N, C-alpha and C positions, 0 to 999 in steps of 0.2 A: 441177891441180885438173880432177876430171871432172865434168860438169853433167849430171844424170840427165834425162832428157825425160819429160814428163808424160804420165799414161796418157789414151787415147783418151777423150772425152765419151761415148760411146755406151757403152762397157764400165761407168761409173759408173752410167749411168740402169739397166743391166739389174740391177746388184747391189741397187739401192735397191727395184726392183719386186719382187725375190725375197724380202727380209726383211719387207717391209710385211704380209703376211698371217700371218706367224709372231708379229709384234707384236700384232695384233689378235687371235689365238687366245689368245695368253698373257693379255691382258686381260680377255677373255670368260670364260675358265677361272675367273680368279681372282674376278671378281664373282659367278659362278654359286655358288662355294665360300661366299662370304660371304652369299649369300641363303639356302644350304641350311643353313648353320650356323645362322643367326637362326631359320630355321623350325623346326629341329630343338629348339632351346631353348624356342620358344613351346610346341611340342606336350608337349615333357617337363614344361614349367610346368603345363599343362592337364591333363596325364595325372595330375601330383600332387595338384592341386587336386581333382579327380574323384574319385579312391582315397583322398582324405583327407578327403572329404565336407566340407571347410570352408564352401562356399558354402551348405550346408544346417544347419550346426551353430547358427546363431543362431536359426533356427526351433525346433528341437529344446530350446534352451536357454530359449527363451520358454514352452515347456509344461513345463518342469521335468523334462526328459527328458536324460539323458547317453548318448552315442553314442561309439562307439570308432573313431576315424578309420581308413579302410583295413582295416575289419574283413573278416578271410577267412572267417568262420563265418556265413553268411547266414542269414538267417530262413526257416522253413518255408513262411509263408503270403505275404510280400512278396517275399522272394528278393532282396533289394537289399543291396548291399555297405555300407549303413550302419546297418543294424539285424540284429542277430542276435535269436535266440529270445527272450532275456531282453528287450531291448527292445521286440520285438513285444508281448510279454505285457504290458508297461507300456503300450503305445499302445492295444492291445485294451480294457483297463481303461476307459482315457480316452476312447475311441470309445463305449463302452458308456454311460459316464456322462453324455457329453455328449448322446445320444440320449435318455436318460431326462428329462435336464433339459429339452430342447425340448419332449417331449411333455408335461411338467407344466406348463411355462409356458402351452401354449396350451389346456390343459384348465382351468387355473385362469382363463384369459380367458374361457372359455366359462361356467365356474360363476359368473363376476361378471354375466353376463347374466339368469342364473336367479335368482339372488340380488336384484338389483336390481328386476327384473319383480315377485317375490313381495312385496318390501317395498313397493314402489310402490301396488301394486293392494290390499294390505291396509289401507295407509294411506289410500287413496282410499275405502274402503267404511266404515272405520271413521268418517272424518270425515262421510261421507254419512249415517250412521246418527245421529251427534249432531245434525246439522242436522234430520233427520226427527224425532227426540226433541224437540227443541225446538219444532217445528212441530206436533206433536202436544199438547204440554202447552200451548202456546198456544191450540190449538184448545179444550182442555177449560177454560181459564181465562176463555175469551170467550164461545164459543157455548153450553157447558155448563157454566156457571160454577160452578153449586151441588155439581156433582159433582167440581170440580176438586180440593179438600183431600183427599178420600178416594181417588180415582183416581189421584193423582200417585204414590205408591209403585208400585202394579201397573204402571204405564207404565214406571217407570224398571227395575224387574226384568224386564219384557220386552225392553226395548232392550239392557239389560247381558248379558242371555242370548243375544241375537243377536251382541253383540260377543264374548262368551266364544267363541262357536262358530267365530268366525273368527280368533281370535288363539290359543287353548289348543290345544297338541299334543294333550291328551285333556282331556275334560269329563265331568262327572258329572251336569249337569243336561239334561234333555230339554226340545228347545224345543217340541214338540208338547204336554208336558205342561204347560210353563209357559205357554204361549198358553192352553190350556184353564183353567189356574187363574186367569188374567186374566179371562177372561169370567165365571167363576163368582164371583169377588169383585167384579166390576163389576156383578153383576145385582142385589145388593140396593142398592148405590149408585143405580143407574139407575131401578129401581122405586121407590125412595123419593122421588126429586126428578122424575123425567120423567113417571112414572105417577101415583103417590099424590099428590105434591105437598105433602108434608107441611110443617109450619114448618121454618125453617132450624134451630132450637134444639132439635129433638127428633130423635130416633133410633129405628130398630128396636130391639127387644129382642134380646139376643143369640140367643135361642132361636129366635126369628122368623127372624133372618137365617140360622142354622144349618138351619132348615126350607127357606128359600130356595135355600140353596146345595144342600142334599141333593135337591131336587125339580127342579134345573136340567135335567137331561139330560130329563126328562120333559115339562117346560114349555117348552123351546126358546124363551125370550124374545127371543132374538136371531135366531131362525129359523135357516138353514143356514149363514149367515155365518161363525160362528166355525169350524165345520168347513172349510169352503172356505178360509177364511184359513190356519188351521192348515195345512192340506194344502199350498198355494201357499208359504207363508213356510217350512216346513220343508224342502220341496224345493229351493227357490232357494237357502237359506241351506246346505243340505248340499252342493249343487253347488259353491258358491262355496268351502266350508270344503275339499272335495276339491281345487279347483283350486289354492288355496293351498297345501295340503298336498303335493301333487305337485312343484309348483314349489320349495318349500323342500327336499324330499326328493331331487328330481332334481339339485340343486346339492349337496346331500350326497354323492350318488352320485360327482360330478365330485371333489368334496372327498377322498373317500375313496381316490382312485387316488393321491394323495400317500404313502399307507401302503405302495404297493406297490412293491418293489424289481425287480432286474432278475436275480434269481437264476435265474429259471425260462428266462430266454432261452437257446436253445439255440446251440451251437458255430456252427450255419451263420450265424445272424444276426450273432455278435460277430466271426466271422472277414471277414464282408461288410462289416460296419461299419469295421473296420480297413483293408481293401483299398481302400474309398473314402474314407476320411478321411487316412490317412497314409502308404498304401504308395508314393505319387509321391514323398514325401519321403527316403523309404527307398532309392528308386532314384534319388536325387540331383535330382530335379527341384524347380524354385522352387515353393513351396506356393503363392504367390499367382498364379502363371501356371498351373499345372496343376490347374484345378479339376475336380471331378468332373462328369461328362457329367449332363445333365438326365434321361435315361433311367436311367442306372445310379442316380441318386440317389432315383427313385421307386420303382424295383424293391427297392432295399434298405430303404427306409423302410416299404413295404408289407409286404415280409416281415417285417421285425422286429416292425411294428405288430401283425401277425396273431399272433406269438406272445406279445406283451407284453400287449395289451388287445384281441386280435381277438375273443376270445369274447364281449365284452360287445355286440359291434356290432348283432347281428341283435336282441337284446333291446332294445336303445338305439332302435333303429329303429321298432319296434313301439311302443315306449312314447311316443317323441315323436309318433308318427303319430296316437296316441289324445289328444294336448294340443290341438291346433287346434280339433277338434270341441267339446271342453270349454270352452274360451274362447268359442267362438261360442254354447254354450248358456249359460253364464254371464252373457254379455252381451247376450243376446236380449232381447226386448220381455217376454218372461215370466221373464226373470233376476232376480237380486237387486237390481240398480241399480232396475228399476222398481217391484219389490215394496216396497223401503224408502222410496222417495218417495210411494208410494200407501198408505203403512200407516196414516195418520191419516185418509184418507178412508174407508178400510173400517172402521175403528173408527167411524167417524162414521155410516155406513150401517147398522151393528147397532144402535147406539142408536136411530137412526130407525125402524128395524123395530119395536123395542120400543114405541116411542112412537105409532106409526101404528096399532098393534095393541093400544093400553093397554086399552080396555074388555075385550076377550076375554081379555087378559091377566090382568085383574083378577078376572074371574070364575075362571078356572083355579087362581090363587094363594089366593083364598079357599077355594075347595073343597080345595086340597091343605094350605095352613097356616092358614085361619081369617082372622079379622079382624086386621088389623095391628096388633102390640101395641108400643104408643110409650113413649117413656121421655124424661124430660129430658136434655139432654145440654150443660151448660154450656159444654163445652170447643169444641163445634161452632160457639158464636154468633160468636165472635171469627173464626173461620175464614171464615165465610160473609158478614161485613161488607162493605158494598160498598168498594172501593179505588178508587184513582185509576186511570184508563185507563193502560196503557203507552204509550209514544210509538209512534206510526204508523211503521213502516219497512218496507223492501223488502229481500229477500235473493234472491240467485241460488244455484241448488245448484252446489257445486263442480263444476268442469270434469272430465269423466272423462278418464283418460289414453289416448285413442283412439290417438294417434300411436304412443305407446311400446308398446302393445299388439299393433298391427299390425306394428312393427318386430320384435317378439321372435316373432310368428308367422313372419315372413321367415326369421329368424335359425335358429330350430329347424328350419324345413322343409329350409334350406339345408344344414344340419348332421345330418341324419338318418342319414348314415354317418359320423358323426364320427370314429369310432377309425380308420378305412381313409382317410378323406378328407383326415385330418392330413397324409399324404404329400404331397399337392400344396402345403399350407400351409408345412412345414417345408422343402421343396425351393425355395420361392419366397423364396431368400435369396441376398445378394451372394457367399455361400462356396460358391455352386454354378453351375455353367455354365448359362446360358439355353438351349442347344441341345445337339444329340449330335454336334458338328463339332468338331474341333480342341480336345478336353479330355481329362481323366483317365477312361480307360475301366474302372480298377479293375486293370488288368495292364500298360498302356502308354498313351502321349500318342497320341491320334488320333481316330478316330470310332467312337462307340458304335453298335453293329449289331444288338444283341438287341431284341425286342420289348418294350414296357412291359406286363407282365401287369395287366391289370384288377383291381379289388378282388374280384371274384366270382371270378376264376380264378387264385387264387394258388398251385394247384398247378402252374401253368407258369411261374412265377416263375423266371428263369435264374440270379437272384442268391442268393435265399432260398427254395427250393422248400417248398411245405407240404402235408400230406397228414394226413387223420385217423389214419393208421398211425403217423405220426411224433408226434401229440399223444398217442396211447395211450402212448409211452415215456415221455413226460414229464407226470405228474399235474400237475393244474389247481392253481394257488393257491387254497386255500381260501377265501382273503379275497374272490377274484374270484367265486367262486360265490355268497358271500353278496351281493354286489352285483347278480349275475345274478337271484338270487330276489327281490331288492327291486326292481327294474325290473319283473319280471313283476308282482309284486303291485300296485304303483303303476299299471302299464297296466290291470290288471284293474278297480282302484278308478275310474279316468278313465272307461273303458267304460261301467261299471255306473252312474256318474253321470250319464252323456250319456242312456243309456236309460232312467233314472228320470225324468230331466227331459222326454223325449220322450214319455214316456205318461201325463203329468199329465193330468187329465180335463177335458173342455170346459168344465164349469161353473167349474173353477178358473181356467181362461183368462180366461172372460168376467168373473169377477170382478176378476181384475187389470186388465183393460181398462177396466171401467167404473169403478173405485175410483181410478183416478189422479186426484188432486186433488178428489175427491168429499168434501163434507162441508166443504170450506175456508169460510173466513169474511172473504173479502177485502171492503172497502167499495168500492163501484162507481168510486170515482176512483182506487182504486189495483188495480183488476182488471188481472191480466196474461194476454196471449194467448199467451206464450212458455212452453214445455214446461219450459224450464229455470230457470223464475222462480216464487217465490211471495211473497205479502205476507202481513204479519202485522198484524191489527187488535186493538187492546186494549180496544175500547169496549163497554160495555153489560154486562149481567149475564146473558143469554141470555134475558131476558124481553121479550117485546114486545106491546105493549097495541093496541087497536083503532086503527087509523088510521096506525099506524107502519108505516115502509117499510123493507123490507130491501132489498138490492142487486138492482136490475132487476125487482122484484115490489112491486106495489101492493096493499096489504091494505085492504078497504073497512071502515066502521065497525061494519057488520052482519056479524058472523061465524056462519056456519052451522057444524053439526056436520060435514058433509062439503062443506067449502068447496072452492072452485077458483080459485087465485091467478089474477088477471087480470096479463097482460103488459102492462107499460107501453112504449108503442111507442117511448118516446125511449130505451129501453134494450134492444130486442129483440136488438140486434147483440151486445149482451153476454152474453145467454141463449145464443146460437147459439155463442159462441165458448168458453164456460165454463159451459155449462147445468149440468152435473152437480154441479161444486164450487159455485155459487153457490146454485142453488136448492135444493139439500139442506139448506144450513146456513140458508136462511132458514126454509124450512119446519120446521126443528127449533125455531128461536127463536119462530116463530109457534104451533105446536103446544104448546109450554111456555105460553106467555101464554094460550091458549085454555084449555087445561085449567086452569091457575091461576085463571083468572077464574070458572070454573065452581065450584070448591071455595071 
């Protein structure tokens, strides 16, 4: 048996060191191979998803658009693998309809402001006129009690005519003629009871009444007050009527925009809307992440608005620019609010004028119509019977909608460029990016570098360029031209109303200032020092005997023909606060009493 000798230890170590690097190399190569294989698989999976547009298919399904995965026929506008020309055509229609819907939504909102303001101010004036009507009727039933039954219908007709002018789209009654008719019909009544002081159960013969009415212009029993009142009343009511009309029809212009379609939008606008709204998804970008850049949105919206309703913008601007001066004129101290509040005082001033000039008027009447021809009228007896005095009460004028009118003025001033400023409103939405960085530019995801064209420089719009030459190629919608003509007419009406109000004569304005509250019939304990409050007193018959006292004025037992009322020092402060209102009413009662005592 032969025994083999072992290998030397040094030789084994050398062999081990030689094999070790090769082992490491084999392991490394195997590991790299596995990693590479996995990476290739992931890339292939991602490429498959991209080419198949699977991750944007849900979005297109949500808007009812079917796309063809891995479509090789890319559309001409977006150039994305997920949309061919047929799909792009569908998306363009949707983008255009969305644009139309957004514009109409915001114009309806603006229309609401106009309608609400028109209704609010109309209702305020109507209620104010009813308060004034009640106040005037109460004046005649207390201070001029004997005239009350026959003057009631003319008073009601006068106020009803005022309200018709404020509410009716068109009216046949002339306010100036109605005012003139009121004073003509009032003349026989006032002359009968305030000047002649005939018995309560007798009346003028109809022929004598007709003579008084026909000689009214020559006799001028009420002086210049009827002409001044008619002028100021017609001017203020007309201006208010124009304001209410332009508010209603301004809202109607906005309402008519609902009838406009998008047929006249040019291809440049529709393509821009498509690029902004859907091309990102056609290029496989997530719709929620690739939002259109702020600048892109403004350029596209402004360009399309210019084509859609931009033709209205200039005329809308000039129309709304004329509204604020009209509001200021209507709500001024010479406007309808002051006119209605002071109407009872002006009527009282007219009667006072006839009473104060009674002797001279009698001479003129007898010369023109002869001696009064009286006849028994049993129907009047009951009407003139003394009745129980109405309960004393106080009322305040309804509060004017000051804040609402100011808010409306601010709104229309802010929206003079309504149809182009809409772009900022439309783009201020969560569907659009708030800046021009890291957003959808219309062609790729990145930064939007184009300038935003101003509303007055749309020919430089990089997305939807506009020019007059382009407009001539696309005829304007006839309905749009109708709205333009309407805006021009409304603007002219508003401007004319402001001018007419501005050139009212000084005498008219003096009468308006003087008559606010004049002829009122407040007892001294219910006198009001506030402009917005009036009191109604239902005491007495309008007759005051010697020694009887009116508010703030003491009448002596001996009454001279040209008497001078003495001021009671205890009530001097009331005369200074409401001198016109209280003094004139008292004088009316005293003159009635004095003249009656003579007869």
